[in-house]
Every structure is written in C-alpha cells, then in structure tokens.
C-alpha positions in Angstrom: -9.7 8.4 0.6 -8.0 11.3 -0.5 -7.2 13.7 2.0 -7.4 17.8 1.7 -3.4 17.9 1.5 -3.8 14.7 -1.7 -6.2 17.0 -3.3 -4.5 20.1 -3.4 -1.2 18.1 -4.9 -3.9 16.8 -7.6 -4.8 20.8 -8.1 -1.4 21.7 -8.2 -0.5 19.0 -11.0 -3.3 19.5 -13.0 -2.7 22.9 -12.8 0.8 23.2 -14.1 0.2 20.9 -16.5 -2.4 23.5 -18.0 -0.1 26.6 -17.8 2.7 24.8 -18.5 0.8 23.7 -21.9 -0.3 26.8 -22.5 -3.8 25.7 -22.5 -6.9 27.8 -22.2 -9.4 25.2 -22.0 -10.7 25.0 -18.6 -13.4 22.1 -18.9 -10.5 20.1 -20.9 -8.4 20.6 -17.7 -11.2 20.0 -15.0 -11.6 16.1 -17.0 -7.9 15.9 -16.9 -7.9 16.7 -13.4 -11.3 14.4 -13.1 -9.0 11.5 -15.1 -6.2 11.8 -12.6 -7.9 10.2 -9.2 -9.7 7.7 -11.5 -6.2 7.0 -12.1 -5.2 6.4 -8.7 -8.2 4.0 -8.1 -6.9 1.9 -11.6 -3.4 1.5 -9.8 -4.7 0.8 -6.4 -6.4 -2.6 -8.1 -3.4 -2.8 -9.9 -1.4 -3.3 -6.4 -4.2 -5.6 -5.1 -3.6 -7.6 -8.3 0.1 -7.8 -7.7 -0.1 -8.6 -4.3 -2.7 -11.6 -5.3 0.1 -12.3 -8.6 2.4 -12.9 -5.5 1.1 -15.0 -3.9 0.1 -17.3 -6.7 3.6 -17.4 -7.6 4.5 -18.9 -4.0 1.8 -21.0 -4.2 3.3 -22.4 -8.1 6.3 -22.6 -5.8 5.2 -24.7 -3.2 3.9 -27.3 -6.4 7.3 -27.2 -8.2 9.4 -27.9 -4.3 7.4 -30.5 -4.1 8.7 -32.2 -7.2 12.2 -32.1 -6.7 14.6 -35.3 -6.5 15.5 -34.6 -3.3 12.8 -32.0 -1.6 13.8 -30.8 1.9 11.4 -31.0 5.1 10.7 -27.5 4.4 9.7 -28.4 0.5 7.2 -31.4 1.6 5.4 -29.6 4.3 5.6 -26.0 3.7 3.5 -23.2 5.9 0.5 -22.1 4.1 0.2 -19.1 6.0 0.8 -16.5 3.0 -1.0 -18.5 0.2 -4.2 -19.2 2.2 -4.0 -15.3 3.5 -7.6 -14.7 4.9 -6.9 -10.9 3.9 -6.3 -11.8 0.4 -8.9 -14.0 -0.2 -11.2 -11.9 0.6 -10.1 -9.3 -1.8 -10.0 -11.8 -4.6 -13.4 -12.8 -4.1 -14.2 -9.3 -4.2 -17.2 -8.8 -6.9 -16.1 -4.8 -7.0 -12.2 -5.7 -7.3 -12.8 -8.5 -10.1 -15.4 -6.7 -12.0 -12.3 -3.5 -12.2 -9.4 -5.9 -13.1 -11.4 -7.6 -16.0 -12.3 -4.3 -17.2 -8.2 -3.0 -17.2 -7.6 -6.7 -18.5 -4.7 -6.5 -15.4 -2.0 -9.3 -16.5 1.4 -10.5 -15.2 2.5 -13.0 -16.9 4.9 -11.3 -18.7 6.0 -9.6 -15.7 6.8 -13.0 -14.0 10.7 -11.5 -13.5 9.6 -8.4 -11.7 7.2 -11.0 -9.4 9.9 -13.6 -8.7 11.7 -10.8 -7.1 9.7 -9.2 -5.1 8.5 -12.7 -3.7 11.9 -13.4 -2.9 12.6 -10.0 -1.0 9.2 -10.5 0.5 10.5 -14.0 1.3 13.5 -12.9 2.9 12.5 -10.2 5.1 12.2 -10.5 8.7 8.4 -9.4 9.1 7.4 -12.2 6.7 10.0 -14.8 8.2 8.2 -13.8 12.0 4.4 -13.8 10.2 5.5 -17.3 9.0 6.5 -18.8 12.3 3.9 -17.1 14.4 1.6 -19.3 15.8 -1.4 -17.1 15.8 -3.8 -17.4 12.5 -6.1 -14.2 12.4 -7.7 -12.5 10.0 -6.1 -9.1 11.9 -2.7 -11.4 11.1 -2.8 -11.6 7.9 -4.5 -8.2 7.2 -1.2 -6.4 9.4 1.0 -8.6 6.6 -0.7 -6.6 4.0 0.3 -3.8 5.1 3.3 -4.5 6.1 4.3 -6.0 2.5 3.1 -2.3 1.0 4.7 -0.7 3.5 8.3 -2.3 3.8 8.6 -4.2 0.4 6.5 -2.4 -2.4 6.9 1.3 -1.2 10.5 0.9 -2.1 10.3 -1.5 -4.9 11.6 0.8 -8.1 10.9 -2.3 -10.7 7.6 -1.9 -9.4 7.1 1.7 -9.5 8.8 2.3 -13.2 6.6 -0.5 -14.6 3.9 1.3 -14.1 5.6 4.7 -15.2 5.7 3.5 -18.1 2.1 2.3 -18.2 0.7 5.8 -17.9 1.6 9.4 -17.9 -1.4 9.5 -14.8 1.2 7.0 -12.8 4.2 9.0 -13.2 6.0 11.5 -10.4 3.9 10.6 -6.6 1.4 8.2 -7.7 2.5 5.5 -6.8 3.4 6.4 -3.4 0.2 8.2 -3.1 -1.7 4.9 -4.2 0.3 2.8 -2.0 -0.4 5.2 0.9 -4.4 5.2 0.2 -4.2 1.2 -0.8 -2.6 0.8 3.0 -5.9 2.7 4.3 -8.0 0.6 2.1 -6.6 -2.4 3.8 -6.9 -1.3 7.6 -10.6 -0.4 6.7 -11.3 -3.4 5.8 -13.5 -6.1 7.9 -13.2 -9.9 8.7 -17.6 -9.9 7.8 -17.3 -7.8 4.8 -18.9 -10.3 1.8 -17.6 -10.3 -1.6 -20.7 -7.9 -2.2 -18.4 -4.7 -0.4 -18.0 -1.6 -2.1 -14.7 -0.3 -1.9 -14.3 3.5 -0.2 -14.1 6.2 -2.8 -11.2 7.7 -3.5 -12.9 11.4 -2.5 -14.6 10.2 0.5 -16.9 8.3 2.1 -19.4 11.0 4.0 -18.1 14.0 2.0 -17.8 12.8 -1.8 -19.4 16.0 -3.0 -17.8 18.2 -0.7 -14.3 17.1 -1.8 -15.1 17.3 -5.1 -16.1 20.6 -4.7 -13.3 21.5 -3.0 -11.2 20.5 -5.6 -13.0 21.6 -8.7 -13.4 24.8 -6.9 -9.3 25.3 -6.5 -9.0 24.7 -9.8 -10.8 26.9 -11.2 -10.6 29.8 -8.5 -6.7 29.2 -9.8 -7.0 29.5 -13.5 -10.0 31.7 -13.5 -8.0 34.4 -11.1 -4.6 33.5 -12.7 -4.0 37.3 -13.6 -5.1 38.9 -11.0 -3.0 36.5 -8.6 -0.1 37.1 -11.4 -0.5 41.2 -10.1 -1.1 40.8 -6.4 2.4 38.6 -6.7 4.6 40.7 -8.9 3.7 43.7 -6.5 5.3 42.1 -3.7 8.0 40.0 -5.6 10.0 43.3 -6.4 13.6 41.6 -6.1 12.1 39.0 -8.5 11.9 39.2 -12.2 7.9 37.0 -12.3 9.1 35.4 -15.4 12.2 34.2 -14.1 10.3 33.0 -10.9 9.8 28.9 -11.1 6.5 28.2 -12.1 5.7 26.0 -10.0 5.9 28.4 -7.3 3.9 31.1 -9.0 1.7 28.2 -8.9 1.7 27.0 -5.2 1.5 31.0 -4.2 -2.0 31.5 -7.1 -3.3 28.3 -5.3 -3.1 29.8 -1.7 -4.8 33.0 -3.0 -7.8 31.0 -4.2 -7.7 29.3 -1.2 -7.4 32.2 1.3 -9.6 34.8 -0.7 -12.5 32.3 -1.8 -13.1 28.9 0.6 -14.0 31.3 4.2 -14.4 28.1 6.0 -10.5 27.2 5.9 -8.3 28.7 8.4 -5.9 30.9 7.4 -3.0 29.0 9.1 -3.7 25.7 7.3 -3.6 27.4 3.5 0.2 28.7 4.7 1.5 25.9 6.0 -0.4 23.4 3.7 1.5 25.3 0.8 4.6 25.8 2.6 4.9 21.9 3.2 3.7 21.1 -0.4 6.7 23.3 -1.9 9.0 21.3 0.0 8.9 18.0 -2.6 7.5 19.9 -5.6 9.7 22.5 -5.8 13.2 24.0 -5.2 14.9 24.1 -2.0 15.1 27.9 -1.7 10.8 27.8 -2.3 10.2 27.6 1.0 11.8 31.0 2.2 10.2 32.2 -0.8 6.7 31.4 -1.1 6.4 32.0 2.8 7.6 35.5 2.8 5.2 36.5 -0.5 2.1 35.0 1.2 3.0 37.2 4.8 3.1 40.2 3.1 0.0 39.5 0.9 -1.9 38.1 4.4 -1.5 41.1 5.8 -2.4 43.5 2.8 -5.4 41.5 1.7 -6.8 41.4 5.6 -6.5 44.8 5.7 -8.2 45.3 2.5 -11.0 43.1 4.0 -10.4 41.0 0.9 -10.0 37.8 3.2 -13.2 36.7 4.8 -13.3 33.8 6.9 -16.3 32.4 8.8 -15.9 30.9 12.4 -14.1 31.1 15.4 -10.9 31.5 15.1 -10.3 31.0 11.0 -8.9 34.8 10.9 -5.9 33.8 13.0 -2.6 34.2 12.0 
C-alpha cells in the first residue's frame, strides 16, 4: 500500500533522525525505520476503531433521544443507515482487525468529548445529510461514506491529530496524513464478498512486498554508508555555500538522490530528480527546491560523463 514516494519519505525521516542524533549504529537506524512502518499500520487500526466509535456514539444517541420527555418524530423514527453501515460492520467483524485492536488495547472511553465533536461535525456536514436522505442502500454506498468521512472530516480534525501525536513520536509530522490516505485506499479495496477472515493488504505492497522492502532498506543503507563520499560531491558543486550552513534536510535529500542515481539502475534519472525536488517542497525551506535542483543538475552531468550512473532498460538514461 505504501507508494515509492511514501517509502522515500520514511527513509528521509529515518536518515534525518540518524544524522541529527549523531548515531553510528546502522542496525539500530534500520530497526527504527521498520518500526515507523509498523506504527503507520497501527495508526490505521486506530482510525478504523475511531470510525466505529463514532458509529457507536451515534447509536447511543438514538437510544437516548427516544427517552426524551418530548421526543420529536426524528427522535422516535431515526435513520439507522449510519449505525448499520455495512462497511463498518464488515470491518468490526474482521478477525485481523479485532486481533490488532485488542493487541493495541484501544479504548476511547476517556476521549468521549473528542468523539462527540467528531460525530457532530459529521452529522452537520452536507455529504452526511445527503447520505442519510438518499434512498440507495448498498454496500458501495456505505463504503463511499466511510471514504468521505476520512477525506472530508477526519483529515482536518486537529483534535484527533494532536491526540495521536501525544501518544507516539512515530505519529508526529506527516504520519496522520499518510495513514488517512492509506486508509482510504484500504477502504476502496474492500469487497462485499470479503468475510471475517479477510487479510488487509500489507503496507509495503501486496505482490511486490519484498521488492519494496529491499528498495527502502537499500536506499537507507546506501545513503548512510556513502554519506561522506556524497558530501564531498555536494561540497564540490556548492562553491558559494558552506556545507555546514546548508540545511541538513537539503543535504540528506541530495544524498538520497545520489544513492538512487548511482545504486538503483532500474529507476529512471528523471523520476529520481522529480521525486526529490517534489519532496523538498514539503520537507524543507521555500528555497530548497532551487538549490537541490541546481546541485543535482550539475552532479548528474558529471556523473554521466564519468559513467558513474548506469541505468538498465530503454529510456532510463534520458534526462
């Protein structure tokens, strides 16, 4: 499920922590990288659990509203579409989900204020009202609502994001956004025929699990092990910059790009260049894009002339 972009970002974060912490234990750094992947999977389980908790809160509200002294027609005959959502029922019955949920000991009892706010935000949204009012009652219709809840309500729900950040250092930075994107992808992959034994897709892909893992760990290893050599290459091209005054994030991005250019023959030069320039827009300063692009442009020209970039496959050397 994790794309190559996500894997690069995870390596970037792990490499940054490695260099920033003055670490010299590559095995420990690798372990932390793999843990960060597992933690995203755990965050997805938490988000699924939170969806179910919102549904349970809605169900309790229906029961309580019927006990009012002067219940309205809506109180007496409420819509049950959301509390009987087929997608949520399927997830709740899934054995893998239940196993992970119990292992993580997820409990929202102390966070009912946050659950209530999420429910009220959802209830007042136009897409939810449209869902309730529509006659259609299908699995696809129910699943589509869950995707919309993630995209339109939970992605911007700061209270929940802060809650996760306070629970784990691995859930800080962009983990919440990444987990929600992956969760939407997971929800779209479900099928009405899936039973309680359905196995959720692995985060590192499905058919290409080993290939993705090798790419991620290989990129991390080569970036760290060749760090000094790459620093010399960068220093040679950054004549108007003092290397120790360049942002660490920029240096790491260039080192990762160099590792990919010289050590991964199946990845096209253009792909590598575009990826790291794009990533720099989100993880470094406003001027980083120009700096990284300029340094890599110069380095690619020299490395190609020195035949240090060797790509296999038609069109991979195009730049």
